[in-house]
N, CA, C and O atoms as CSV, one atom per row, in Angstrom:
chain,resi,resn,atom,element,x,y,z
A,1,UNK,N,N,-83.958,-58.739,82.446
A,1,UNK,CA,C,-85.408,-60.130,82.321
A,1,UNK,C,C,-85.957,-60.097,80.954
A,1,UNK,O,O,-86.107,-61.060,80.203
A,2,UNK,N,N,-86.214,-58.953,80.748
A,2,UNK,CA,C,-87.007,-58.563,79.398
A,2,UNK,C,C,-86.544,-59.495,79.041
A,2,UNK,O,O,-86.895,-60.675,79.063
A,3,UNK,N,N,-85.396,-58.791,78.553
A,3,UNK,CA,C,-84.029,-59.453,77.416
A,3,UNK,C,C,-84.113,-60.677,77.232
A,3,UNK,O,O,-84.005,-61.083,76.075
A,4,UNK,N,N,-84.396,-61.901,78.635
A,4,UNK,CA,C,-84.569,-63.192,78.459
A,4,UNK,C,C,-85.731,-63.240,77.273
A,4,UNK,O,O,-85.730,-63.583,76.090
A,5,UNK,N,N,-86.928,-62.613,78.386
A,5,UNK,CA,C,-87.976,-62.985,77.612
A,5,UNK,C,C,-88.041,-63.069,75.700
A,5,UNK,O,O,-88.730,-63.776,74.966
A,6,UNK,N,N,-87.079,-62.095,75.411
A,6,UNK,CA,C,-87.484,-61.450,74.239
A,6,UNK,C,C,-86.423,-62.475,73.372
A,6,UNK,O,O,-86.553,-62.778,72.185
A,7,UNK,N,N,-85.056,-63.041,74.535
A,7,UNK,CA,C,-84.501,-64.041,73.306
A,7,UNK,C,C,-85.402,-65.185,72.950
A,7,UNK,O,O,-85.253,-65.747,71.865
A,8,UNK,N,N,-86.705,-65.721,74.141
A,8,UNK,CA,C,-86.528,-66.877,73.947
A,8,UNK,C,C,-87.942,-66.961,73.176
A,8,UNK,O,O,-88.547,-68.027,73.061
A,9,UNK,N,N,-88.454,-65.629,72.613
A,9,UNK,CA,C,-89.645,-65.957,72.453
A,9,UNK,C,C,-89.419,-65.962,70.452
A,9,UNK,O,O,-90.229,-66.348,69.609
A,10,UNK,N,N,-87.787,-65.282,70.217
A,10,UNK,CA,C,-87.067,-64.692,69.056
A,10,UNK,C,C,-86.890,-66.346,69.041
A,10,UNK,O,O,-87.421,-66.939,68.103
A,11,UNK,N,N,-86.341,-66.929,69.800
A,11,UNK,CA,C,-86.013,-68.631,69.279
A,11,UNK,C,C,-86.907,-69.012,68.809
A,11,UNK,O,O,-86.753,-69.319,67.627
A,12,UNK,N,N,-88.282,-69.213,69.387
A,12,UNK,CA,C,-89.699,-69.783,69.497
A,12,UNK,C,C,-89.628,-69.564,68.453
A,12,UNK,O,O,-89.168,-70.517,67.823
A,13,UNK,N,N,-90.134,-67.761,67.206
A,13,UNK,CA,C,-90.741,-67.923,66.418
A,13,UNK,C,C,-89.965,-68.174,65.097
A,13,UNK,O,O,-90.475,-68.485,64.021
A,14,UNK,N,N,-88.065,-67.906,65.474
A,14,UNK,CA,C,-87.306,-68.489,64.234
A,14,UNK,C,C,-86.790,-70.164,64.364
A,14,UNK,O,O,-85.730,-70.504,63.840
A,15,UNK,N,N,-87.602,-71.093,65.071
A,15,UNK,CA,C,-87.885,-71.994,64.963
A,15,UNK,C,C,-89.234,-72.754,64.013
A,15,UNK,O,O,-89.502,-73.607,63.167
A,16,UNK,N,N,-89.818,-71.640,64.951
A,16,UNK,CA,C,-91.975,-71.598,63.295
A,16,UNK,C,C,-91.286,-71.116,61.967
A,16,UNK,O,O,-92.044,-71.276,61.011
A,17,UNK,N,N,-90.053,-70.565,61.622
A,17,UNK,CA,C,-89.911,-70.433,60.933
A,17,UNK,C,C,-89.669,-71.279,60.551
A,17,UNK,O,O,-90.510,-72.037,60.068
A,18,UNK,N,N,-88.200,-71.577,60.602
A,18,UNK,CA,C,-87.405,-72.552,60.027
A,18,UNK,C,C,-88.507,-73.934,59.842
A,18,UNK,O,O,-88.378,-74.507,58.760
A,19,UNK,N,N,-89.739,-74.608,60.943
A,19,UNK,CA,C,-90.366,-75.544,60.449
A,19,UNK,C,C,-90.625,-75.517,59.233
A,19,UNK,O,O,-90.311,-76.336,58.369
A,20,UNK,N,N,-91.521,-74.052,59.098
A,20,UNK,CA,C,-92.415,-73.612,57.871
A,20,UNK,C,C,-92.044,-73.639,56.814
A,20,UNK,O,O,-92.779,-73.285,55.892
């Protein structure tokens, strides 16, 4: 379950970096 949360968090952070 933690792995899934980390994966989602990473996707969000990556998305923010790309958008920025």
